[in-house]
N, C-alpha and C positions, 0 to 999 in steps of 0.2 A: 504494500499500499504506500503511495506516496504521501509523506507526511510534509505539509508546507502551510504557512501562514504569510499571507502578503500584508505588510505595513506600508501604508501609502500615505504621504503628506502632500497636500496640494495647497498651494497658496497663489491665488491670482485675483482676476478681476471680474466684476459684472455689474450691469446697471439695473438689473431687475432685482425685486426682493428675492434674495437668494432662498429664503425659507419657504417660499411658495411652490419651490420646483421639487416635486416627488421623486424620490429615487426609484429606480426599478426593482422588480423582485416581488416575492410574497412577504408580507410583513408579519414577523414573528416577534416584535418587539415587546418588551416588558410592558404591563399595564400600569406599573408604578408610576407615582407622580414625581417630577422633579422637585428635589428638596430646595426649598427657599430660605431656610435659616442660615445665615452667614457664618462663616468661620471666625474664630476670635482673630482680632487684628495681628497678634505677633504670629499666627499661622500663616496668614496672608502675606505678611512681609517675608516670612522665611520662603514662602513658595516663589514669590517676586525674585528675592535674592538667588535662589538656586537656579532659576530661568535666566538671569542675567549671567551667572557663572557658566551655564552651558553655552550661551550665545558667545561668550568670549573664547571659550575653549574651542568652538567651531571656527571662529575667525582666525584663531591661531593655527588650526590645521590647515586652513586654506590661504596661505599668505599672499597668493599671487592674483594679479588682476582684479577688475571690478568683481564684485561679490555682494549678493542679496539673498537672505534668507529670514526666516520666521522662528526665532527660538520658542516663540510661545506655542506656536502650532506643532513644531516637533515635540515639544513637551506634553501637549495635550494628546497627540496621537499615542506617543509611547507610554503615557500614563495609562491609558485604556488598555495596553498590553499588559502593564504592571498589575492591573486588577485581576487579570486572569492567570498570572504567573505564580509560580510558587518555588520555594527552597532557592537554590543558588541562581537560577534563572531570574527570579524577582531581585535577589541581592544585586545581581548585575545591572539591571535595568535601574534600580535605585541609584547606584554608584553613577551610571552614565548620566543621570538626570541631575546629579549634584544635590539630591535631595535629603534633607536633614529631618523631615517630618516622619513620623510613623504613616503607614499606609493609608489608614482611614482618614487622618486629619489632612494628608496630602491631597486625597480626593476630594475632600470638602473644601479646602483652600482653592483648588482649581476651580471648582463649582462656583465659588464666590468671585474669584477673579473674572471668570466668564461673564457672570451676571452683571459685574462692575462696568467691564468694558462695553458691553451691549447697552448700557444705559447712557453712555456718553453722546454728547453732541445732539440732544434732542430738539434744539432749535437752531442748530447750525445748518451750515451749506456745504455741499460737496464741490469738488473743483469744476465739475460739469454744470453747476447751476442748480442741480438737485439736491435733495436734502443729504445731509451728512450720513455716510454708512459706515459701519464698523460690525461686521456680522461674522461671528465664529459658528461653524456647523460640524457636528460629528456624526459620521454614519459608517455602520459596518454592513458588509455582504459575505454571507455565510454560504457554504455549499448546501445545496438541497439534500435533505437528509440526514445532515449533521445534527447531532443533539448538542444543545448548549446547555450549561448549568444555570438554572433560574437565578441563583444568587448573583452570578456574573451579569447576566440580563439586567437584573434589577440595579446593580450598581451602575451600569452603563447608563440607564435611563435617569436614576436619581441624581447622580453626580455630574453627568455629562450631557444629558438630554439625548444620548444617542440611542438610535433604533437599529435593528438588524432586518435586512432583507435576504430571502433565500434566493440564489441563483444556481445554475448548472455549470461548474467550472470545468466539466469534462470536455466541453466544446469551446471554441473561440467566441461563441456568441456572448457569454457573460462579460468578456473584455470590451467587446463592441458595445454593450448596453452601458456598462460603467463609463466607458469613454464618451459616450453620447450624453449622459447625465452630467459628467465634468464638463464637457464642453458646453452644455447650456449654463451651467453655473458661473463659468468664466467667459461668457460672452464670445465663444469660439477661439479664445486664445490658447487652449489646449485641446485640440481636436482629437489627437492621438496620444494621450499619456502613456498608454502601454502599447509597446509593439506587439504584432501579431504573435498570438500563441504565448506569450509571456506569462499569461496568469493560468494556463492549463495545469490542471490537479491542485490548484489553490484550495484550501479549505476556508480561509477566512481572509477578507481584505477590511484593513482599517483605514477609513479616509477622512481626513481633517481639511475642511476648506475655511479660509480666513480672508476676508476682504475689507478693504480700507479705501475710502474715497472722501477727502476733505479739502476745502478751500483754505488757503491761508487767512489769517485774522486779518492781514494788512497785506493785500496782494501786491505783486510787482507788476509795473506797467510794461507791457511788451515792448513799446517804443523805447523803453530804456536798455533793453538787452543788446549789448554789443559784443563784437569779438574782443577778447582780452587774453592775455598772455597766461598760460598755466605750465607750471613747473612739474615735469614728470619725476619719476623716481631716479631716472639716470641723470637727472640735471638738465636735460633737453627741454626746450620750450616750444609750445604749440598753442595756437589760438583756439579758444573754445567760446561757445555762446554764454556770456556772463550776464545774469540777471542782476539789476540793480534797484534798490529801494533805499533814497538817499536820507530817509528819516524814518526808520522802522521804530516806533516809540514802543511797541510790544515786544520786541526783542531783547534778549539778555545775552550778555557777552563778557568775556574776561580773556586776558593773555596771562598764562600761568608758565612761567619758565620757557616762554616762546612759543608754546602751544596755544594756538587759538581755539577758544571755546565759544560756541553760538548756538543759542535756543530760540528757536522760532515757533510761537503757537499757531495751530490751527484754528479755524473759526470755531467759537464755543469755548476755547481756552482749556478743553479737556485733554487734548492731545498735543503733543509738541515734538518737533524734529530737533534732535541735538547733534550739533557737528563738532568733531575734534579733529583739528589739523595740526599737527606737529610741525616744528620748523624744518625747513628745507634741509634734506640730509640726515634727519633724526627720525624718519618715520618708523623704520623697524625697532629703533631702539625704544621709542615711546610707546608704540603698540605692544612690543614684547614684554613691557613691564606694567602693562595695564590689567587690573583686576577689577571686581565690582567696587571695593571701597575707594579706589582712585578715581574711577569713573564717577562715581557718587560725588566725591570731593571736587572734581572738576565742574560738575553740573552746579553745585551749591556755590561754587565761587562766581559763577555768573550773575551779573548784575544788570538790571533794567536801565535803559538809557535810550537817547535818540540817536540810534546808530545809522550810519551810512553802510549798508550792507550789500555785499556783491557775493552772489553764490551761483556757481555754474549750474545750468539746466542738465538734466541726464536721464537717461531711460536705458535700461537693460534688463536681463533676465539671468537667472542660475537655474541649472538643474543638477541635482546631487545624487549619487547612489550613497545612501546613508550607512550601508552595512558596515564599511570599514571604518568610519567615523564613530559609530556606535560601539563597534568592537573595540576600538583603541580607547575608548572612555570607559571601558568596563563591562559592557554588554555583550559578553562573549558566548554564554550558554545558549542565549535565545537563538542564535543562527547555527546551532550545532544539533543535527537531527539526533545524535546519540544521546546528548545531554540536556537538550530543551525540556521544561516542564511548564506547559500551560494547562495543567489539569483542572485548574479553577475555571477554565472555560468550559471543557467538555467532560470532565470528570476522569480523563484519561491523559497520561503525558504523550499524547499522540502528535502534537503540533511543533513546528519550529519556524522560525521567521525566515521565509525565502525571498522576499522582495521588501526593500525599503528605499522609497523614492521621496524626494523632496524637490518642488519647484517653486520658484518665486520670481516676481517681476516688480519693478518700481518705474513709475513715471513721475517724475518731478519737473514742474515748470512754473510760469509765472502766476498761474491760478491756484495751484495747489499741488497735492500729491495723490496718486492711485496707486494702491499696492495691495496689501493685505495685511490689515490689523494696525491699529495705532489708537491712541486716546491721549489728549493733552489737556493741560491747565496752565493759564498764565497768570501771573501776579504784576499788578500795575502800581506804580506810585503816584500820589497825587501832587507831589511837589514838582517844581519846575525841573525839568531834565537838564542834564548838561549839554553842551553843544555837541553837535553830531560826531561821532568817532567812527573812522573807517573800520570795518571788518570785511577783509578780503580773503575769501576763501580761494586761492589760486594756486594750491598745491595738493598733493593727495591727502585724503581725509576719511576718517570713519563716520558713519551716521547711525543714528538710533532712533527709531520712531517709538515714542513711549507714552504710556499712560501716566499723567503727572501726579495724581492723587496716590496711586499704588506704587510707581516706579517700575511697573512692569514693562519690560522690553518686548515689544511686539514685532518689530523689525531691527534688524542690524545688518550693517554692510559696510563696504569700503568702496571708494572711488578713486582710482589711480589715473583714469583718463577719461573725462567726461564726453568726449567727442565720439 
């Protein structure tokens, strides 16, 4: 018997209300209700801190080129695997997720974080003029005839709002139907997530989608976007499309030992973009020494002012095969057919992770950002701002789209060449 479990993390975009799109297959979801009781604040903070640590670890493992991914989406999908894992398999998942909370507390904290981010931007606008959107969705697809433990199904529904649909993975039709569903939810951006026959024999696919669309609180004038020199990692200079807002009062900025820190709020002030641009020639040193505490310290140093901000436009996507990353972070048994134990899912240790995929895209321009997840909160001073100070992001930088209130990093990435 082929023993396989597919973990799929999808992060992309759509303009429809993603929750209105029904997944394919026979619905055998738990009838349990989503738990609305919030986790204690320290648990929510611990889950957020662990998510940041995972994000920085993945950034370190992919040091080259432009890079975009969602730590939150990867954490959410892998946490649903954790709920069905046992023994060393579960221990490895916990290690990979940098998790410090006991399992039950972790699931409740993730539940609370998802509820929090989906409450953001109630009256805010998206970059396309439509309402602000920050939508997280969890969905599982199981092999028809496969038995799943009721306790596992209940945890999925109660803590992640996740249902399960049954398909027949013995033919390629299951992959086709999942691809069609993902294509709908991503407005055609990922029409063929899985290659032909890539899911044959799978017993379970865990899919997470996360979508973010928000306008800047203070938009950039398109007429002010001009070519501007940008210094690459090797010291060469190229011209890039540089946006400019000469008096961004809602922005926060600081220069810390030559590292430029910039935080820009999105409309509604619930979500922000944080940019960290090390000095020319020091990118690898600064990024290599960055951890969660140092990142938090940089963000807290940024102060509100009337800044003259210049930030390059950029648009790119990333596709990851997550298996090697997760193994390197400690999740080894889950991928080993002889050692994996997901008996919490089926009652038998018959499954192992056979497919682990993550995709992400970001479009950042004068009107805002379209990606997958993020929430922000801006603080303003009522005193007279200081004279405008230039903040020019003209060299490689890291970026983080984060929920201001919880500090949850929804997206993280690196831009070394915006063109």
